[in-house]
N, C-alpha and C positions, 0 to 999 in steps of 0.2 A: 444370307448377307441381309442387307441391311439399305435401303431406297431412303431417303429422307428428302421432301420439294416443300423449300420453307415459304412462307408469304413474305417476309424482308428479304427476299432474294436480292435487290439492286443493294444494297447496304452491304450482303457478304461479298457480291462479284465486286464491288467496289474495294473492299476489303484485299481481296485476294487481288485484282490489278497491282494496287502497289505492294506487293511480293514479288509480282510477274514483271515486272516493267525495272527492274533493278540491273544497273550495266556492271558487267563483270567488273573484279577489282581491281583499279589500275596497274598498269607495269612501267619501268624505265622505257620501254620499246614503245612508242607509240603505236596506240591502235586507230580503228576507226573509229570509236567511242572516244577518245581523248582529243581526237579533231574537231568531232561535233560539237563536245564540250567548249574549249578552247572557242571558235564559233561561237559560240551563241554569248559565251561573255563578254567576247569583245564587240559584238553586235548589242550588248546593254545598251552600252551609253548612246548609240544615235536613236534605237526605239524607246527609253527614254527621254532622253530629249523630246520626241515628238508627242508622248505620251501624257508627260507632265506639263509641254505649252500646250498641250487641248484640253486638260481636264483646269488649270489655271484661268485659259483665257474664257474659257466657255462657262464654266462651273460660277466665278468670280462675276464675267458680266451677267448672266442670268441671277444671281443672289445679290447682283446691286440695283437689277429692274426689278426685284417683285413689289418694291412699294407703285407701281405701276402694274396695269391690266398685265402686259404680255409677259413680264416677269418668270412667273412657274412655265407656263407652257414653254419657256424658252430654258425652262431647266429640264422640263421632264425631255425634250429635246437635247440636250446633254449629259442626260442619261440612259438614254436610249444609243449615244453615239458611245459613250461608256460601254456600252455593252457588245459592240463592236470590238471598240478596241480590246477588248475582253476573248473576243472570239479569235482575233489575231493573234494574240498573245498566248493561248491556247494551243493553237494551231506551230507557231514556232517551238513551242515547248514541246509538243510529240513529235516533229521532226527533228530538233536537235538534242532534245535533254531524253527521250524515251520517254514520257511521263503519256500515263492512258487518263486523260481527262476528259470525263462525259459533257457535253454542249448541255446547257438550261434551258430548262421548257422556255417555251414562249409564251410571252403575257397575254391571256387571254382578253383582247381587247374587244372583239367583238361581243362576246356577251355580257359585257359590263354595264349595259344600258346607259350607253351615254357621255356625252362630252368631258361632265365632271367627275364621272366614277373615271373614265378612262384616265384623265391628266393626274387622280388621285391614286390608281394602282401604278401609273408610272414614278409617282414622287416617293412613293416607299418600295420603291424597287429594293429588293436587298440583293440582288445580283447585281444590279448598274451603283448601286454606293459601295461596296467591297472593291468592285474594279475603280472606281476612284481613288478607293486608300491605296490601292496597289500600285497606281501610276503615281502617286506622290510618294511613296514608299521609296518607287523604283531609282529617282533620277540620284540622290548620294548612291546606293549601293550600285550603280550603274557605273559611275565616275571611278567607285573602289574596286568592282571588279576589271575594269577595262584597263586600270592603271596595275593592278598587281600582274594580272595577267598578258599584256606587252612587257613590262619589267622583265618578268618571269620567262618571257619567251626569247629573251637574248641574254640573261643575267641568270637565271635558274633554271636552263632548260633542262636539266639531268631530275628533277624532283615537282616540274611542271604537270606531270599526269595529276598526280597528289593533290598538288593546289590546286588542278581545274575540279578535282572530284571535290573535295571540300567545297569550294562556292557552287560548283553545280549542285550540291548537294541545297545546297543554303537557299537557292533556286526553285528548285525540285517543289524544296516544302512551301515556298512562299504561294505558287502556283498550287498546293494543293490545298493550300488551306484556305485562300483569296478567291482565285477562279474558278475552282469545284462546287459544283450543287453541293455543297456538302450538307446543307442545314435538311431538316427531318421535313417541310413542307416540300425542297424540291426532287427531295427521294421518293416524296411519296404520289406525286404526280407524276413520274417518269413510269414508276410501277404501277398507278391505274391505266396510264396510256397504253400501257404491254397488255394489261388483263384486259384493256378493253374490244381489243382487237382478238382476243378469243374467246371472249361474253359471245361478239359479233357471228364468229366463225362457226359456235357451238349452235346458235340456235338459227343460221343459214344452214346446216346441216341435219337436225332436226325438223324444218317445217321440209327440207328435200325430201326425208323419209316420210313424216306423215303424208305429204303427196304422192309418193309413189306406193305405199301402201293403201292410200285412198283407190288409186287407179288399178294398180293388180289384185285388190282383194273386192271390195264391195261396190266399187262402180263399176267391176264386170261382173259381178253377179247380177246386180240387177240392173245391167242391158239386157242379161240373158232372162230374168224374169219376165222382164217388157218383150220380147219376142215370145216367150212361150204364153204368155197371158192373151195375145194377139192370134200365135195359132188356135190356142184351146176357143179364142170368141169366134172363128173363121168355123171352128166344127162343133159347136156346141148345138146346132139345128143338124147338121147332118149325118155327126158320131157322135151323139153325147157320151159313151161310156170314153171314148179315144179324149175327148174336149176334158172330163173327171179327172182323168190319169193324168192329163196336162197342168190342171187346177192343184190337184196336189202335187204334182212335181215342183210348180210354182212355190206354193204355200211352203215346203223344203227350201228351197231356194231364199224364199223372203227369212228364214228362221237361219239360216246359214251368213247372212250378210247381217242381222241384226246382231248374231256375236261377233262378228268378226268387226264391228259398229264399236261394240263393247269393251273389246280388247285395244282395239285403238283407242277410245276412249279412258282408259285404265290407263297406258300410256302415259297420256299426256299428263291427265291429272287423276289420281284414282280417285271415285268416290269415296271411298272408307278413311281415305285422310282426309278430307275435307269435311266430313262428318263427325270423326269420332277419336283423328288426331293419329300420334307415329305409334302409338301403343298398337290396335288394333291392326294399321294397317302394315306395320311388320311384322305382327303374328301374320294376318294373311298373307303375305309373302315369304313366311318362312315354312308354313301349311304347303306350299307347294315347290319346295326345294328338293333335292332328293335324300339329304342328307337329314338326320332329327338335329333341331334348332331347339336352341335355349332363347327367348327371347327377355330380356330385361331392362324395362324403360322406368327410369328414374325423374322426373322431369316435374318442378315443382305449378308449371304452367305451359302450355302452348305456346312454341314461338312462332314469329314472326311466317306467314305465308309461304314466301320465299326460301326462308332458311329450312324448313319443314321439309318442302317439297325436295331441297336439296340432300339432305339429311335422307330422307324416303327412297329414290333414285340412287343414291351409292349404296347404302344397303340392300338394293335390290338385286345391284351388277354387282356387287361384292359376293351375295349370296347364289345369282349363277354362275360365277367363276367357281363356287365351292361345290356346285353341281357339276359341270362340265370337265375341271380340270386336277380336282383336289385329292380323290379319292380315297376322301376322308370319311368315319366312322359317326362322326360327332360334329357339330361346332355350338357356336355362341353369338349373340351380339347384345352387347351391354350401351345404352345411350343414357347418359345424365349430362347435369348443369355446375359447372365450376367456375363460379364469377358470372367473368361474362361471353363464358366460350361453352359452347355444346360439343360433348365429346362424345365419338363413334369409336366403339373397340369390335371387330369381325375377328374370329378368330374361328380356328380349325383343326382339325392332327390331323390333315391330310400329309402330303408327300412333300410338299415344302417345294422352294427352288422359284415360285415364283418373282417376278421382276419388273420392272416399267416397260420396257422393251421387248416383254415377253408376246405381245400379241393380244395381250388379255382383258384390255380396255383399260389397265390403272393407270397409265398414260394421262390420257382424258380425264381421268377421276382426279387424279390431280393438278391437270391444269383446270378442272371447274372451281376445285375447292379452291385453287390460288387465284378466280378470280374475283372472289368474293374474299379475300381474304382469310383464307381457311389455309390449313396446313395438312400434308398427307404423309404418312411415315409410314412403311413398309417393314416386315420383318419376316424374310421367309427362308430360311437355312434349307439343306438340302435334305432331304429327310424326315423335315417338318416342326415344329408345327407351323403355323401360318396365322400372322398378326398383322392385323392393318388397323393404325389408330389414325383417325379423322376431327378433326375442328373445324369447325363452323364460329363464325360472332355469333352471340345471342343477340337476338331484337324482340321487344316485346311486339306480341301480338295487336295489330288493331283491329276494331270493328269498323264497318261501312261510313261511321260517321269520322272514322280518325282518334275516337278517344283508344288510350291502354285499357286493354282486356290483360286484366293480373291473376 
């Protein structure tokens, strides 16, 4: 089986939605799809009249006043109103035409830094201007569709389903072309908003894990250590031998607590990765795997620390899965750079059958990679072998001063 999580998931979903929202073929007998299309076409004229009147009045009034101070703020307000008209048109298209249209993302006015940047952001809003163009061309189209539909309803009623379908398809095309968040910036904003939630959830889960490990592990040992030293202090004069035994036991607790803290720190960010990079860090990880692993790292330089850390933990979790679930006899890890992408391949000759929903953490890895514009591809047929390909964006490493380290 092959499982793939693409980084550009929004565009793929939009294309699929464009195919799924097609109505059934028209028939001579009117069905509810046909009646909804007829209702949409008859409503085109009054709705187009309202939209055209608003656009002409608001836009030309504000443009005429641009020679004064208030003209540009009025134009910005007119474009905000056009956004609202676009939202209503999208809702009408969803209800009557079945067109699945995503809502454009809101303008980030709060973080734009003052009145003038906010005004400029509103004036160059592509969603508002596309809606203005949509409302301009809708008036003649609304007159045409209203006339044809009303006439056909009484004169050409046997073929009206086919006439309505043709006119409604033209409406669908206009909605998708002018009212969809179709440009790359809108798609990217929606994708990043979705990925941000994944990153926040992952960070919160990691923080809870660290807190739990500290509370249940090192903290509990340190509490026992304090109690043991307190008892040894009380017995040091009256029973030196017992006090010495308690101190020896406390010394063992200190060693165990230090080891747990080292393991916890290695889980947060291993020192070998910081000091020596991916080659040494992945070699250390592979040495702890129960399967012989061949590691090949071919990188011209070290990537950014965040990308390096994600690559390390991705390989580490995949090798843990190989140890626990694959029953493999050998495995390999290859890391290299191609243009602006960091590529990772983990292969094993185990029994296969891995999937993103198999409870092995594959889905979490795919979400983490997707959150940083990465890609995760899993190919694991029954009987093996299993091949995992991961891609990460390459970013050059910077030193403390922010200068590039090539």
